[in-house]
C-alpha positions as CSV (number, residue, x, y, z in Angstrom):
1,X,11.0,11.6,42.6
2,X,13.3,9.5,40.5
3,X,16.7,9.2,41.9
4,X,19.7,9.8,39.7
5,X,23.3,8.9,40.1
6,X,25.2,11.2,42.3
7,X,27.6,11.5,45.2
8,X,26.6,9.0,48.0
9,X,26.5,11.7,50.7
10,X,24.0,13.8,48.6
11,X,21.3,12.0,46.6
12,X,20.2,13.8,43.5
13,X,16.7,13.3,42.1
14,X,14.7,15.0,39.4
15,X,11.1,15.0,38.6
16,X,10.2,17.0,35.6
17,X,12.0,20.3,36.2
18,X,12.3,20.1,40.0
19,X,15.7,19.1,41.4
20,X,15.8,17.4,44.8
21,X,19.0,17.2,46.9
22,X,18.9,14.9,49.9
23,X,21.6,15.0,52.5
24,X,22.5,11.3,52.9
25,X,24.3,10.6,56.2
26,X,21.3,9.3,58.2
27,X,23.4,7.3,60.5
28,X,25.1,10.5,61.6
29,X,22.0,12.7,61.6
30,X,23.0,14.1,58.1
31,X,25.8,16.0,59.9
32,X,28.0,18.2,57.8
33,X,31.5,17.4,56.7
34,X,33.7,18.9,54.1
35,X,33.0,16.0,51.7
36,X,29.3,16.3,52.1
37,X,29.4,20.1,51.5
38,X,31.6,19.5,48.4
39,X,29.1,17.1,47.1
40,X,26.2,19.5,47.8
41,X,28.1,22.3,46.1
42,X,28.7,20.1,43.0
43,X,25.0,19.2,42.9
44,X,24.0,22.9,43.1
45,X,26.1,23.5,40.0
46,X,23.8,21.2,38.1
47,X,20.6,23.2,38.3
48,X,20.4,24.1,34.7
49,X,16.8,24.4,33.5
50,X,15.5,23.5,37.0
51,X,12.3,25.3,38.0
52,X,13.0,24.8,41.7
53,X,15.4,23.1,44.0
54,X,14.3,21.2,47.1
55,X,16.8,20.4,49.8
56,X,16.0,17.8,52.5
57,X,17.5,15.1,54.7
58,X,17.5,11.3,54.6
59,X,16.0,9.4,57.6
60,X,14.7,11.1,60.7
61,X,16.9,14.3,60.7
62,X,17.3,17.3,58.4
63,X,20.8,17.9,59.6
64,X,22.6,18.0,62.9
65,X,25.2,20.6,61.8
66,X,28.9,20.0,61.9
67,X,29.9,16.4,62.7
68,X,31.4,16.9,66.2
69,X,33.0,13.4,66.2
70,X,34.8,14.3,63.0
71,X,36.0,17.6,64.3
72,X,37.2,15.9,67.5
73,X,39.0,13.2,65.4
74,X,40.9,16.0,63.6
75,X,41.9,17.8,66.8
76,X,45.0,15.7,67.6
77,X,47.1,18.7,66.4
78,X,46.4,22.4,66.0
79,X,47.3,22.3,62.4
80,X,45.1,19.4,61.5
81,X,42.2,20.9,63.5
82,X,42.5,24.3,61.8
83,X,42.8,22.6,58.3
84,X,39.7,20.5,58.9
85,X,37.6,23.4,60.3
86,X,38.7,25.8,57.6
87,X,37.5,23.2,55.0
88,X,34.2,22.8,56.9
89,X,33.4,26.4,57.4
90,X,34.5,27.6,54.0
91,X,32.6,24.7,52.4
92,X,29.4,25.7,54.3
93,X,29.7,29.4,53.5
94,X,30.3,28.6,49.8
95,X,27.2,26.4,49.7
96,X,25.1,29.0,51.3
97,X,26.2,31.7,48.9
98,X,25.6,29.2,46.0
99,X,22.1,28.8,47.1
100,X,21.6,32.5,47.3
101,X,22.9,32.9,43.8
102,X,20.7,30.3,42.1
103,X,18.4,31.5,39.3
104,X,15.4,29.5,40.7
105,X,13.6,29.3,44.0
106,X,14.9,27.0,46.7
107,X,12.8,25.2,49.3
108,X,14.2,23.6,52.5
109,X,12.1,20.6,53.2
110,X,12.8,20.2,56.9
111,X,11.8,16.7,57.7
112,X,13.4,16.5,61.2
113,X,15.7,18.2,63.7
114,X,18.0,21.0,62.7
115,X,21.0,21.8,64.9
116,X,24.0,24.0,64.6
117,X,25.2,25.4,61.2
118,X,22.7,23.4,59.2
119,X,20.1,26.1,60.0
120,X,21.9,28.0,57.3
121,X,20.4,25.7,54.7
122,X,17.0,26.9,55.9
123,X,18.0,30.5,56.1
124,X,19.6,30.5,52.6
125,X,16.5,28.9,51.0
126,X,13.7,31.1,49.7
127,X,11.1,29.1,51.6
128,X,11.0,26.3,54.1
129,X,8.5,23.7,55.3
130,X,9.0,22.0,58.7
131,X,7.5,18.8,59.8
132,X,5.6,19.4,63.0
133,X,7.9,17.0,64.8
134,X,11.0,18.9,63.8
135,X,12.8,21.4,66.0
136,X,15.8,23.8,65.9
137,X,18.5,24.1,68.5
138,X,21.8,26.0,68.3
139,X,24.1,23.9,70.6
140,X,26.9,26.5,70.4
141,X,26.8,27.5,74.1
142,X,27.0,23.8,75.0
143,X,29.8,23.0,72.6
144,X,31.9,26.1,72.9
145,X,31.7,26.7,69.1
146,X,31.2,30.2,67.6
147,X,27.9,30.4,65.7
148,X,28.1,29.6,62.0
149,X,25.7,28.8,59.2
150,X,24.2,32.3,59.3
151,X,23.0,32.3,63.0
152,X,24.5,35.8,63.2
153,X,24.8,36.6,59.5
154,X,21.2,35.9,58.5
155,X,18.9,35.0,61.4
156,X,18.8,38.5,63.0
157,X,17.3,39.9,59.8
158,X,14.4,37.6,60.4
159,X,13.8,37.6,64.1
160,X,15.9,40.6,65.4
161,X,19.2,40.8,67.2
162,X,17.9,40.6,70.8
163,X,15.9,37.4,70.1
164,X,18.8,35.8,68.2
165,X,21.2,36.6,71.1
166,X,18.7,35.2,73.7
167,X,18.3,32.0,71.6
168,X,22.0,31.5,71.3
169,X,22.7,32.3,75.0
170,X,20.0,30.0,76.4
171,X,20.5,27.3,73.7
172,X,16.7,27.0,73.5
173,X,15.1,24.1,71.6
174,X,12.5,25.7,69.4
175,X,9.6,23.6,68.1
176,X,8.3,23.8,64.6
177,X,5.3,25.7,65.8
178,X,7.5,28.2,67.6
179,X,9.7,28.5,64.5
180,X,6.6,29.4,62.4
181,X,5.5,32.0,64.9
182,X,9.0,33.5,65.0
183,X,9.3,33.7,61.2
184,X,12.1,31.2,60.8
185,X,10.0,28.8,58.7
186,X,7.1,29.5,56.3
187,X,4.8,26.5,56.7
188,X,4.3,23.4,58.8
189,X,3.4,19.9,57.6
190,X,1.4,17.3,59.5
191,X,2.6,13.7,59.7
192,X,1.8,12.0,56.4
193,X,1.3,15.3,54.6
194,X,4.9,16.4,54.2
195,X,5.4,15.6,50.5
196,X,1.9,17.0,49.7
197,X,2.8,20.3,51.4
198,X,6.0,20.6,49.4
199,X,4.1,19.9,46.2
200,X,1.5,22.6,47.0
201,X,4.3,25.1,47.5
202,X,6.0,24.1,44.2
203,X,2.6,24.5,42.5
204,X,2.3,28.0,43.8
205,X,5.8,28.9,42.7
206,X,5.2,27.5,39.2
207,X,2.8,30.4,38.7
208,X,5.4,33.0,39.6
209,X,8.3,34.6,37.8
210,X,11.4,32.9,39.2
211,X,13.6,35.8,38.1
212,X,11.8,38.1,40.6
213,X,12.7,35.8,43.4
214,X,16.4,35.6,42.4
215,X,16.6,39.4,41.9
216,X,15.0,40.1,45.3
217,X,17.6,37.7,46.9
218,X,20.5,39.5,45.2
219,X,19.2,42.9,46.3
220,X,18.7,41.8,49.9
221,X,22.1,40.2,50.2
222,X,23.8,43.2,48.7
223,X,22.2,45.4,51.4
224,X,23.3,43.1,54.2
225,X,26.8,42.3,53.0
226,X,26.1,38.6,53.4
227,X,29.4,37.2,52.2
228,X,31.3,39.4,54.6
229,X,29.1,38.5,57.5
230,X,29.5,34.8,56.8
231,X,33.2,35.2,56.6
232,X,33.2,36.9,60.0
233,X,31.4,33.8,61.4
234,X,34.2,31.6,59.9
235,X,36.9,33.7,61.5
236,X,35.2,33.6,64.9
237,X,34.7,29.8,64.6
238,X,38.4,29.3,63.8
239,X,39.4,31.2,66.9
240,X,36.9,29.5,69.2
241,X,37.6,26.0,68.1
242,X,41.3,26.3,69.1
243,X,40.6,26.7,72.8
244,X,41.3,23.8,75.2
245,X,37.8,24.5,76.7
246,X,36.1,23.8,73.5
247,X,38.0,20.5,73.2
248,X,36.9,19.5,76.7
249,X,33.3,20.4,75.8
250,X,33.4,18.2,72.7
251,X,34.7,15.3,74.9
252,X,31.9,15.7,77.3
253,X,29.3,15.9,74.6
254,X,30.6,12.8,72.8
255,X,30.9,10.9,76.1
256,X,27.3,11.7,76.9
257,X,26.1,10.7,73.4
258,X,27.9,7.4,73.7
259,X,26.4,6.8,77.1
260,X,22.9,7.5,75.9
261,X,23.4,5.2,72.9
262,X,24.6,2.4,75.2
263,X,21.7,2.9,77.6
264,X,19.3,2.8,74.8
265,X,20.7,-0.4,73.5
266,X,20.2,-2.1,76.8
267,X,16.4,-1.4,77.0
């Protein structure tokens, strides 16, 4: 696809009538920040005359969820922490609802790992394709965060409440093959065939009436009260993030990550 000018944290491309949006923080696993989510929201406002939207990630990851280092950096005072996390969670929920309101189909092209709230980008999309090397992991139980990004607001509708609760409690890493079996993704792509798989899905969608997809989305979301459920996730996250225990877990996680990077650099 031909790249067009756009915010640096979200690359915008367009080929014919297909809009591609690429999360562009590869050095941070395309982790989510308020700025990235604002850029993604602005890009989603520009889908006029698009037949479909494809959301993917730059580099090796789709997205690693909220940027833990940025959250920790903003935790030097309760007020700053609450302000940052409010912007992060509100921005994520706003983007998810934007995706659900688009007049055209949306494909999540999951090129690599998905952790934390970035799962919401998959769940909000109409369809998703996962590279066989990709995986999904919540990380909430390890971090002490409350689930966000639709883990409780959207995922139970796909896989059931008991299975969702187990996944969150055990913090299981689910492979792409397992995600397909569970119904979390729609198709897998072998190495070297990722772009071709997306193209095949777009070709299929081109034969269908996009208004039916959008109408179905609206009806389903009205039945589940999606906006209210996402807002409940936001409120729970804001309560959980204020705990000293969560701050300690962030420190341990970041310390382990730095140690792993240092060890890797010595090999």
